[in-house]
N, C-alpha and C positions, 0 to 999 in steps of 0.2 A: 504493500500500500504506500502511495506517495505521501510525504508529509504535507500537512495543510499549509496553504498559502497564507502568509501574514501580510496584510495590506501595507503598502508603503505609506508612512505618515504623511498627512497632507502638506506640511511645510516643504517637503522635498519636491513638490510640484509647483511651488510658488516662489521660492527663493533660489536664485542662481547659486550654483555650488562652486566655490573657489577651489581650483585644482591645487592640491597640496597646500591648502590654505591660501590666504591672500599674500603670496610671496613676491618679493622684489629685493633681490640681493643688494642692489645699489642703495636701497633705503634701509638696509640693516635687517631685512626680513627674509632669511633663507627659506626655501621650501620646507614644509612640514615642521617649521619651528614654532616655538611658543609665540614669538613676535608676530608671525604670519597668522596664527590662530587668533590672537588678540585683534589684529587689524581687520580680519574678516568679520569678527563679531561687531566691532565698532562700525563697520560699513553696512551691517545688516545682511551679509551674505551667509548662506550655508557653507559648509566646509567638507571637502573630500580630503582624506588622508590615507597614507599607506602604512602597512604593518609588516615588520620583519621581527624575528625573534632574537633576543640576546642569547648568550651561551647557555644560560639556565632556563631559557624559554620565556622570559618576560617579554610581552608584546611592546616593541619599540616603534615609535612613529618615525618611519624612515623608508625611503623608496627603494634604494639600490641594495643589492646583495653585498657589494663592495663599498668600502668607506671612502675611497680615493676622491671621487668626483665632488662629494659634498663636504668632506672634511680635510682633504689634502693628505690624509694618513692612509697608508697601504694596509690591506687586510680586509677580511670579511666581517661584517657586523656580527654574525653568529658565533664568532670566535671569542668575543669579549663579554664580560658580565655587564649587566645593566648599570651598575654603579660606575664602572669604568667608562661606558658609553656616555653616561650623563656628564662626564668631565671632559669629553672631546667636543670642542667648540665647532659649530657649523660654520663653514666659510661664509663670510659676509655678515656674521652675527657675533654675539658675545655670549650665547647660551649653548649648552650641550644638547645632545640628542635626547628628546623627551620620551618618557614612557607613555603608553596609552592612558594609564591611570592619571598621569599628570595633565594630559590634554583634556580628558573628561572633566577633571576638576576645574579647568579654566573655562571650558564651554558651558558646563553646568546647565544644560538644557536651553541656553539662550537662542541657539540656532540649530538647525538640523546638522547632523554629523554622519557622513557617509564613509564607512571604513572599508578600504580594500585590503584584503589579506593576500599577500604575495605568495605565489606558488612555492611550496617547499619540497615538492616531489622532484622537480627538475624537468619533467616531461608531462605535466598535467595529469599525473597518475594518482594512485591510491595511497602513496606514502605521505599521508597528512594526518592531522588529528591533534597533536600536542599544542600547536600554535592556536588552533581554533578553540581548544579548551581554555587556553590562557585568555583569549579575547572574551570568551563567555564569562569567565570569572571576573574580569575587569568590568564587564558591563552589568554584572549582577547588582540590582538595586538602582541602576542609573535611570533617571526619570525623564530625560529629554528625548526628543525625536532622534532616533538613531537607526541605521540600517547597515548591513554588512554585504560585501560582495567579493568575488574572486573570479579570475579567469579560469581557475581550475574548478570544474563542477564538483569534484570530490571534496574540495574544501567547503563549498556551499552546503553540500550534504552533511559534512561534519558539523557545520554550524547549526543546521536544522536539528541535529541530535543534541548538541551541547547547549543550545539556547533557542528552543522551539518557538518562543514568543517574540523573537526579534525578526523584523522584516529582512529578507535576504534576496539577493539578485545575482546575476551572472554578468561579469564584464566580458563583452563580446567584441569580435573583430572580424575583418575580412581575411585575416591570417595570410597575408601576402608572404611568399617565401623569403623575400628580401628583408622583411620586418621580423621574421621569426626563423632565422637560419638554423637555430639549434633544436627546433621542435620537429620531430619526425613528420614527414609528409602525411602519413595516415592520420596522425593526431590533428594536424592542421585541417585536413579535409573534414574530419568528423566535427570538430568544434565550429568550423565555419557555418555549418548547418544549424547551429544553436539547438541541439536536440534534447537538452537536459532540463529545460525549464519546469516541466511537469514533474519529473522525477525528483527534483530538489525542492519543490514547493516554492520556487522563486516567484516573487510578485513583480519583478522588474528586471530589465536588462539595462546596462550602460554600454552603448554600442559606439564603435568607431564612427566619428561624424561623417567622414568621406564615404561611408558605406551604408548610410541610413536608408537609401532607396532599395535595399535588398528586400525581396518579397517576404522572406521569413520575418523581418521586422514588422511589416504591415500585418502579417498574419497574427503575430503575437499581440500587437496592439488591438486588433479586432477581438482577440480572445480575452482582453481585459488586463494584459500586462502593461505596466507603466514603462515608458521608453525614455531613458536618460541617454546622454551621449558625451563623448570625450574626443578631443579636447578642443574647445573653441577659442580662437585667438584674435577675433576681430568682430565688430558689429555686423559686417557683411556675412561672415560665416555663421554668426548667431541667427541672423534672419533666415538663412537657408535651412539651418538645422531645425528651427522651430516650426517649419512647415510639417515636420514629421514628429520630432521629439517633444515630449511633454516638458522637459527641462534640460538644461545644459550644465556641463562642467567647463569652466573657463579659466583663462589666465592671460596676463599681459595687457589687459584693458579693463575698463569699468563696464561690466555687463548691465543690461537693462533689468528693470523690475516690471515685467509685463503685467503681472497681477495687480500692480498698483497704478498702472497707467490709466 
């Protein structure tokens, strides 16, 4: 039996979602930083953030598997303890890598928070579970609008088991070979068809913006799934995306508030 679908909370359909929070390194707000989270809240935007595990499995708000691009330090994020990661300053800022618990404390239900769990299997397979369990523990008792998603449908299924009351979705893509060179062709072909919405109880997808005209996206929308998209970088791209998508994830400009227009 498929897990029941948990509806996406209404604020996710009205407030544009700041990609990796409202980041601007030149202004001292690196991506997925506390400063970027605070800026998104101040501007009234929702927040999208990424989760990677520390060495002991603590959910950290960080996009990459490697530390170099965002901290200047070599090594994998999963090789260091959460306390050590918290002392590594993000480039362009003066704060360390935050835990999910710290971000939840800052957000405190003021805006919607969309949490993307990065694939820990390496090939979108079944070797998942500990990070999802950690995310579920961090979210226990959190009262604000929150949803989780992952490119890996097995991760979404693990969240359904660990936190059945939290809305969940699948991050989806055209899976072009050049964009996913390490993912086996058979896996790309399968995921491109977005076959796991019903099996995971997903109530939404967040789809690659350039591929929103895929028939499967329209089919899911007709069936009641909410359609989010990533990543919008201009007002023109936003206008095109909103012809199909219910909401956007954006960066690099000030997104509109269509519900308030």
